[in-house]
N, C-alpha and C positions, 0 to 999 in steps of 0.2 A: 450429519451433524457431528459425528465423531471426527470426520476429516477437518471440519472448520474449527473444532474446539468448542463449539456451542454447548456440547455436553462433554464434561470431563470423562474421558474414557481411555483405557489402555488397549482396547480391542473392539472389534465389531463383527457381527454375524449378519449376513444378508442372505435372505432366501428369495430366489426367483426375482431379482431386482428388475424393475422396468422403469418406465417414465421416459420423458422426452430426451434425456441425455444418453440412454443406453445404446441407441443406434449410432451415436457419435462419441465413442470413448475419449477422443482427444479433448472434448469439452471438460473432462474431469481434470485435466492437467493443472489448472490453476488451484483447484482444491487440494490436489495431491501435493503441489509445491508448498501450499500453506501448512500442510500437516507433516512435512518431512521430519521435523524435530520433536514431534509429540510422542515418539516411541510407541506408535500404534502397531498392531498386527490385526489381520482380518481373515475372515473365512467367507467365501461366497458359495452357496449351495444352489444347485439347479437339478431338477428332475430330468432324467434322460428322455422322457416323453413330453417335455415342456415345449410346445410349439410356439408359445407366445414370446419367449425370450431367446434370441439368437445365441447359440453356444459360442460362435466365433467372436461376438462382441464382448461377451463376458470374459473369454480367454484373453482378448486384447486388454481389457481393463485390469485383469489380474496381473498380466505381464507388466503393464504400466506401473502398477503399485509396487511390484517386486523390484522393478528396475530403478525405482525412485526411493528405495530404502524403507518401504512399508511392506513387511513380509505378509503375503496373502496366500492362502490355500484355496484351491478350487476343488470342490467335491461335486460329483454327479451321483444323484441318488437313483438307483436302477428302478425302472418301471413307473416312476412318478411323473405326473403331469405338472401343471402350474398350481401346485399345492405345497403346504408345509409337510415335511416328512413326519409321520406319526411318532417317530422316536427322536425328534429334533434335540431334545435335551440330552439324550444319551450320545448322540453324534457329537455334540459340542463338548460335553464333559469327558468323553472317552478319547478325544482326539489328541490329547497331550499337546495341543497347540497353544492354549492360553494358560 
């Protein structure tokens, strides 16, 4: 929703993103194209033990965002499966990214 502008935002944080499009990052291109001038930046967080979300697909998505003018940071949380990190707020606020 941040990419489409449906929600006014200057950034987004996504934890362990899944869904039908995650296996085909190229399907994100139209949304990325739509948001190029929104001055967004993003952060995608994945646990190192998350078997539900393919690391390479997230890496592809982050690369697409960065290559299209939407700065995006990819963080892997050590030892975490498909869960939210217990210190999510600290991760985001201490990152100096937003």
